[in-house]
C-alpha positions as CSV (number, residue, x, y, z in Angstrom):
1,X,-0.1,-0.1,0.1
2,X,1.3,3.4,-1.0
3,X,1.7,6.2,1.5
4,X,-1.5,8.2,0.3
5,X,-3.5,5.5,0.1
6,X,-5.6,4.9,3.6
7,X,-6.8,1.7,5.1
8,X,-10.4,1.2,5.1
9,X,-12.0,2.5,8.6
10,X,-13.7,-0.7,10.1
11,X,-15.0,1.5,12.8
12,X,-16.9,4.0,10.4
13,X,-20.6,3.8,10.5
14,X,-21.9,2.4,7.1
15,X,-23.9,5.1,5.1
16,X,-27.8,4.3,4.7
17,X,-29.7,5.5,2.0
18,X,-33.5,6.5,2.9
19,X,-36.2,6.9,0.6
20,X,-37.1,10.7,0.0
21,X,-40.6,11.2,1.5
22,X,-42.7,14.3,1.7
23,X,-41.7,14.9,5.5
24,X,-38.3,15.4,7.1
25,X,-38.4,14.9,11.0
26,X,-35.6,16.9,12.5
27,X,-35.4,15.6,16.3
28,X,-32.6,13.4,15.8
29,X,-30.2,16.2,14.2
30,X,-28.1,18.4,16.2
31,X,-28.7,22.4,14.9
32,X,-25.5,22.5,13.1
33,X,-26.2,20.1,10.6
34,X,-29.9,21.2,9.8
35,X,-29.2,24.1,7.2
36,X,-27.3,21.6,5.0
37,X,-29.5,18.6,5.8
38,X,-33.0,20.8,4.9
39,X,-31.3,22.1,1.6
40,X,-30.2,18.8,0.3
41,X,-33.5,17.0,1.1
42,X,-35.3,20.2,-0.6
43,X,-33.1,19.1,-3.6
44,X,-34.2,15.4,-3.3
45,X,-38.1,16.0,-2.5
46,X,-38.1,18.7,-5.4
47,X,-36.3,16.4,-8.1
48,X,-38.7,13.5,-6.7
49,X,-41.8,15.7,-7.7
50,X,-43.1,16.6,-4.3
51,X,-44.9,20.1,-4.6
52,X,-45.8,20.2,-1.0
53,X,-43.7,18.9,1.7
54,X,-43.5,19.1,5.7
55,X,-40.5,19.6,8.2
56,X,-40.9,18.7,11.7
57,X,-38.6,21.0,13.9
58,X,-40.7,20.7,17.1
59,X,-41.7,23.0,19.5
60,X,-38.9,24.0,21.8
61,X,-37.3,27.0,22.0
62,X,-37.6,27.6,18.2
63,X,-33.7,27.4,17.2
64,X,-34.2,24.8,14.6
65,X,-37.6,26.2,13.4
66,X,-35.5,29.9,12.7
67,X,-32.8,27.4,10.9
68,X,-35.2,26.1,8.8
69,X,-37.1,29.1,7.9
70,X,-34.0,30.9,7.1
71,X,-33.0,28.3,4.4
72,X,-36.3,28.1,3.0
73,X,-36.7,31.9,2.7
74,X,-33.1,31.7,0.6
75,X,-34.2,28.7,-1.8
76,X,-35.4,29.4,-5.2
77,X,-37.3,26.3,-5.3
78,X,-39.4,27.1,-2.5
79,X,-42.7,29.1,-3.4
80,X,-43.9,29.6,0.2
81,X,-44.1,28.3,3.4
82,X,-45.9,28.5,7.0
83,X,-46.9,26.8,10.1
84,X,-48.5,23.4,9.3
85,X,-51.9,22.8,10.1
86,X,-52.6,21.8,13.8
87,X,-53.2,18.4,13.2
88,X,-49.8,18.0,11.2
89,X,-47.6,19.5,13.8
90,X,-48.7,23.3,14.3
91,X,-46.2,25.7,15.0
92,X,-43.8,22.5,15.4
93,X,-44.0,21.9,11.8
94,X,-43.5,23.8,8.6
95,X,-45.4,23.4,5.8
96,X,-43.4,24.3,2.6
97,X,-44.9,24.6,-1.1
98,X,-42.0,24.0,-3.7
99,X,-42.4,25.5,-7.3
100,X,-42.8,23.0,-10.1
101,X,-39.4,24.6,-11.4
102,X,-37.5,27.3,-9.4
103,X,-37.0,30.7,-11.5
104,X,-34.1,31.3,-13.3
105,X,-32.0,34.1,-12.4
106,X,-32.2,37.0,-14.2
107,X,-29.1,38.9,-15.9
């Protein structure tokens, strides 16, 4: 083995690919991972054809909610977002409507 090759790390966790659904539950993720996770998931959900999705961030003190909404406000794939209906999480979740095609940047 050359010096620039690395041995496989047997202790490294195996990556598991999960199916993309219309709901993302953030309860098990630390706030530092939320922005990237939400952005990547939105891309996958949009590519899968979802036009309405739900992100569960919990009620807590609002840290994850603010991170999620910051990402949504900047994402061109997002048409609008709001609190989920009471039977779908209320202010502990955000309902997101995605555009059919994101707008192109004007020059």
